[in-house]
Each structure stands twice: as C-alpha cells, then as structure tokens.
C-alpha positions as CSV (number, residue, x, y, z in Angstrom):
1,K,158.7,34.3,72.9
2,M,158.9,35.6,76.4
3,G,156.5,34.1,78.8
4,K,154.1,36.3,80.8
5,R,155.1,36.7,84.4
6,T,152.3,36.8,87.0
7,L,152.7,39.3,89.7
8,A,151.4,38.9,93.2
9,M,150.2,41.8,95.4
10,V,152.2,42.2,98.6
11,V,150.6,44.1,101.5
12,Y,152.3,45.2,104.6
13,E,150.5,43.9,107.7
14,P,152.0,45.1,111.1
15,A,150.4,42.2,113.0
16,A,151.9,39.6,110.8
17,A,155.3,41.4,110.8
18,A,155.3,41.4,114.6
19,A,154.4,37.7,114.8
20,T,157.2,36.8,112.3
21,S,159.7,38.8,114.3
22,Q,158.8,37.0,117.5
23,Q,159.2,33.6,115.9
24,G,162.7,34.6,114.9
25,A,162.1,34.2,111.2
26,A,165.1,35.5,109.2
27,K,163.5,35.6,105.8
28,P,160.4,37.4,104.7
29,A,157.3,35.4,103.6
30,R,157.2,34.5,100.0
31,P,154.2,34.9,97.7
32,S,152.0,31.9,97.5
33,A,151.5,29.9,94.3
34,D,148.1,31.4,93.8
35,P,148.7,34.3,91.5
36,G,145.8,36.3,92.9
37,A,146.7,35.7,96.6
38,V,147.3,38.6,99.0
39,V,150.4,37.7,101.0
40,P,151.4,39.6,104.2
41,H,155.0,40.7,103.9
42,D,157.4,42.3,106.4
43,V,158.1,45.6,104.5
44,E,159.9,48.5,106.2
45,P,158.0,51.7,105.7
46,I,159.8,54.4,103.6
47,S,160.6,57.7,105.2
48,A,160.6,60.3,102.5
49,V,160.1,64.1,102.0
50,P,158.3,65.4,98.9
51,L,160.7,67.0,96.5
52,N,158.5,70.2,96.3
53,S,158.9,70.8,100.0
54,I,162.7,71.1,99.8
55,A,163.9,74.7,99.0
56,P,166.5,74.9,96.2
57,P,170.0,75.8,97.2
58,W,169.8,79.4,96.0
59,L,166.7,80.0,98.2
60,R,168.1,78.4,101.4
61,Q,169.0,81.0,104.0
62,A,172.6,81.0,105.2
63,P,173.0,80.5,109.0
64,A,173.1,83.7,110.9
65,P,176.6,84.8,112.0
66,A,177.4,84.2,115.7
67,A,176.7,87.1,117.9
68,I,179.7,89.0,119.2
69,H,179.9,89.5,122.9
70,P,183.4,90.9,123.7
71,E,184.4,91.8,127.2
72,E,184.8,95.4,128.3
73,P,188.2,96.9,127.4
74,A,190.8,96.5,130.1
75,R,191.2,99.3,132.6
76,L,188.1,101.0,131.2
77,R,186.7,102.0,134.5
78,T,189.9,102.4,136.4
79,H,191.8,104.4,133.8
80,I,189.9,105.4,130.6
81,L,186.7,106.9,132.1
82,P,188.4,108.8,134.9
83,A,191.0,110.2,132.4
84,L,188.0,111.5,130.4
85,G,186.5,113.1,133.5
86,L,183.6,110.7,133.5
87,R,182.1,108.6,136.2
88,E,183.5,105.1,136.7
89,D,180.0,103.4,136.8
90,L,179.0,104.9,133.4
91,P,177.0,102.5,131.2
92,V,179.2,101.4,128.3
93,H,177.7,99.8,125.2
94,F,179.3,97.6,122.6
95,I,178.3,98.8,119.1
96,D,180.0,96.6,116.5
97,R,183.2,95.1,115.2
98,K,184.8,96.2,111.9
99,R,187.9,96.0,109.8
100,V,189.7,99.3,109.3
101,T,189.7,100.2,105.6
102,G,192.0,102.5,103.6
103,T,189.2,105.1,103.3
104,D,189.1,105.3,107.2
105,L,192.7,106.5,107.0
106,D,192.6,108.5,103.8
107,A,193.1,112.2,104.2
108,H,191.0,113.0,101.2
109,Q,188.0,111.0,102.7
110,N,188.6,112.5,106.2
111,R,186.1,110.3,108.0
112,F,185.6,107.1,110.0
113,R,182.7,104.8,109.0
114,V,180.7,103.1,111.7
115,P,179.0,99.8,110.7
116,S,175.3,100.5,109.9
117,D,174.0,97.3,111.6
118,G,175.6,98.4,114.9
119,V,174.3,101.9,114.5
120,L,170.7,100.8,113.9
121,R,170.6,98.0,116.5
122,R,172.8,99.2,119.4
123,L,173.7,102.9,119.0
124,R,170.3,104.4,118.2
125,P,168.6,103.0,121.4
126,I,170.9,104.9,123.7
127,L,170.4,108.3,122.1
128,T,167.6,110.8,122.6
129,P,165.2,111.8,119.8
130,G,167.0,115.2,119.6
131,E,170.4,113.5,119.3
132,L,169.1,111.1,116.7
133,D,167.7,114.0,114.7
134,S,171.1,115.8,114.9
135,A,172.8,112.6,113.5
136,N,170.1,112.1,110.8
137,L,169.2,108.8,112.5
138,L,165.7,109.6,113.7
139,H,163.9,108.3,110.6
140,D,165.0,105.7,108.1
141,P,165.6,107.2,104.7
142,A,162.9,106.5,102.1
143,P,164.1,104.6,99.0
144,K,164.8,106.8,96.1
145,P,163.0,105.8,92.8
146,R,165.2,105.3,89.9
147,R,164.7,107.8,87.0
148,Q,165.6,107.2,83.5
149,P,167.8,110.0,82.2
150,E,166.2,112.2,79.5
151,P,168.1,112.9,76.4
152,V,169.5,116.5,76.3
153,P,171.3,118.5,73.6
154,L,175.1,118.0,73.5
155,L,175.9,121.6,74.7
156,Q,173.6,121.3,77.7
157,S,175.0,117.9,78.5
158,V,178.6,119.2,78.6
159,E,177.6,122.2,80.7
160,G,175.7,119.8,83.1
161,E,178.8,117.7,83.5
162,H,180.9,120.7,84.4
163,Q,178.3,121.8,87.0
164,E,178.2,118.3,88.5
165,Q,181.9,118.2,88.8
166,R,181.9,121.6,90.6
167,K,179.2,120.2,93.0
168,K,181.3,117.1,93.8
169,R,184.4,119.2,94.5
170,K,182.4,121.5,96.8
171,G,180.6,118.7,98.5
172,K,177.3,118.7,100.5
173,V,177.1,120.4,103.8
174,H,176.0,118.0,106.6
175,G,175.4,118.7,110.2
176,G,175.9,116.0,112.9
177,L,175.9,115.0,116.5
178,P,178.9,116.0,118.6
179,V,181.1,113.0,119.2
180,R,184.7,112.3,120.4
181,L,186.7,109.3,119.3
182,V,188.9,107.6,121.9
183,D,192.0,105.4,121.3
184,L,194.3,103.8,123.9
185,A,197.3,105.4,122.3
186,A,195.9,108.7,121.0
187,G,193.6,109.5,123.8
188,S,190.5,111.5,123.0
189,S,190.0,113.5,119.8
190,G,188.6,117.0,119.6
191,E,184.9,117.4,119.0
192,L,183.9,115.7,115.7
193,L,180.5,115.1,114.2
194,L,178.5,111.8,113.8
195,S,176.1,111.8,110.8
196,R,174.3,109.5,108.4
197,W,174.8,110.4,104.8
198,E,171.6,110.4,102.8
199,S,173.3,109.4,99.5
200,S,174.9,106.1,100.8
201,S,173.0,105.7,104.2
202,G,176.4,105.2,105.8
203,T,177.1,106.6,109.3
204,I,180.4,108.4,109.6
205,V,182.4,110.4,112.0
206,K,184.0,113.4,110.4
207,G,185.3,116.9,111.2
208,E,188.4,119.1,111.5
209,G,191.1,117.4,113.5
210,Y,190.1,113.8,112.5
211,M,193.3,113.1,110.6
212,D,195.5,114.4,113.4
213,F,193.8,111.9,115.7
214,V,194.2,109.1,113.2
215,R,197.9,109.7,112.9
216,R,198.3,109.1,116.7
217,C,196.1,106.0,116.8
218,S,197.2,102.5,117.5
219,F,195.2,100.9,114.7
220,K,196.1,100.7,111.0
221,E,194.5,99.5,107.8
222,Q,193.1,95.9,107.9
223,D,193.1,95.9,111.8
224,V,190.0,94.5,113.4
225,V,188.6,96.9,116.0
226,D,185.7,96.9,118.4
227,I,183.6,100.1,118.8
228,W,182.2,101.0,122.2
229,A,179.9,103.9,123.0
230,F,179.2,105.9,126.2
231,K,177.7,109.2,127.1
232,Q,177.4,110.8,130.5
233,R,174.0,112.4,131.2
234,E,173.5,115.4,133.4
235,F,172.4,114.4,136.9
236,R,171.0,116.6,139.6
237,L,170.3,115.8,143.2
238,F,168.1,118.1,145.2
239,G,168.8,120.8,142.6
240,K,172.5,120.4,142.8
241,K,174.3,119.3,139.7
242,M,176.2,116.1,140.4
243,F,177.4,115.2,136.9
244,D,177.7,117.3,133.8
245,E,176.4,116.3,130.3
246,S,179.2,115.0,128.1
247,D,179.5,114.4,124.3
248,L,179.0,111.0,122.9
249,H,182.3,109.0,123.0
250,L,183.2,106.2,120.7
251,L,186.1,104.1,122.0
252,I,187.9,102.1,119.3
253,V,189.9,99.1,120.6
254,K,192.1,97.0,118.4
255,A,191.2,93.3,118.8
256,K,193.7,90.5,118.9
257,S,193.6,87.5,116.6
258,D,191.7,85.5,119.2
259,G,189.0,88.2,119.4
260,T,190.1,89.7,122.7
261,Q,191.0,93.3,123.0
262,Q,194.6,94.5,123.0
263,Q,195.7,95.5,126.5
264,S,196.7,99.1,127.0
265,R,200.3,99.7,127.9
266,P,200.9,100.7,131.6
267,E,202.1,104.2,132.1
C-alpha cells in the first residue's frame, strides 16, 4: 500500500521574503512538521496573460508597410518643369510607387494603371470637385450586389452570349480628365485621359497616342517606377494673367534598386 502524503499550505508573504533576502538565506523556508501549519515561503509571482486575450495567428494584423518618401526627381525644377512651360516653384506631389506590368505596355490594353491607394490618398486631394467628377473620382462607387443567374432557354442563352461578346469587342465609352504623361526619355505625351473604371474600380490613363509614348519611354516591364503629379493653376495679378492653366501631369520616374530615382542623362 502507498502511504498517504500530508500536504502543507504554502503562502507567499512579502515581508517574510524581504527579511529572508536581507539575512542572505540561500534556501527557501521548508514546511514545518505540523501538517496543518501555514508556512511563509519566498515564491516568485507568475507573470502570465490569459489565453483568451491572445488573438490567434490568422486574426493578428500584419505590420503596416513602411511609408515611401522619395526625394524629388533630379533636375525637376531646373529642367523638367521649364521644358514643359511650367513655373519652377510649382507644387509637385508624390503619388505612389508601382511595378510596371505587361498590361501597361500591351497595345491591346492601351492604358497605364495608377495604383488605387495613391489615387485615393494623394491624387484626389489636389484636384478640384469638377476635375474629380471628370475622372469619375468624386464619389466612391457603391458595392454591386451579387445576383444569381436565372435559368434561360438554350436558344436565348446562345443569343445572349453572342450579344455579350459583341459588347466586349465594342467596349464601354468612358470620359476622363485631361492628363499628360511625362518620362525622362520620351518627354511629354499628347493629351490623354485619366478615369476610374466602374467595373474594376481601377484608375487608368488611356487615349490615342499612348502606345507611341510608351515605345519612347525609358521604363519596361517589371521596372519599379515612382509617379509624381503636378498641375499649374491659372493665376492673375491685378486682372493680368500671370500663369496659364495646364493639364494634369503625371511624371513617371524609374527607380534604382536602392529606391532612388534614375538620374536623367545630361543633354
């Protein structure tokens, strides 16, 4: 038979623990022979967090990416702005950084996509309500409810597919805000249009002459580029026009591997 073991209650008492520490005792006090005695014992308090207060890994938020604060492109105010006929002290705003994709260079797509986060956070604040309306950026698009397709007869289904294909080939007509793309090698493009598509909520630059501009550009697929925006406003002094209104300009600068911009070649 196994004998019964008598347990003694051990209570942590800060005063007794402090006294024991001052006397230099190396070993904690042992329980007395009396089974029912309450013995002070130097017990270190446990620091713990309840399990239900720790979020599971799939609910923990990933750390926010570091903010990008690139320097203004080289020779921006001494060369680029004067070459465009704009004032040298024009406010220039960093919009976003992106990687050039194959669709940005595809002749069938014929458009350049601007990152949505940069458009919403940094491009929209510098445009007027009228300009935002032209670019379809004045109001956020309402989410579209999902509809379950209704069964249709086979003949109607085939005819509907043919009509849908004809619509896709024709495409949807969109307006836009006049904009000019600028590249260190290609210079300025002709007048293009900036618009947000309702179907994908993506903001793009499109228009006739876009592919001619892209073929002259210094960037290619997979290059990382920084996008800067500037627009000269009309300014009058005592009724005299000092500066003309300009289109919105988007300067695309290829970034180096260390995050700095590529320097333009001297002429």
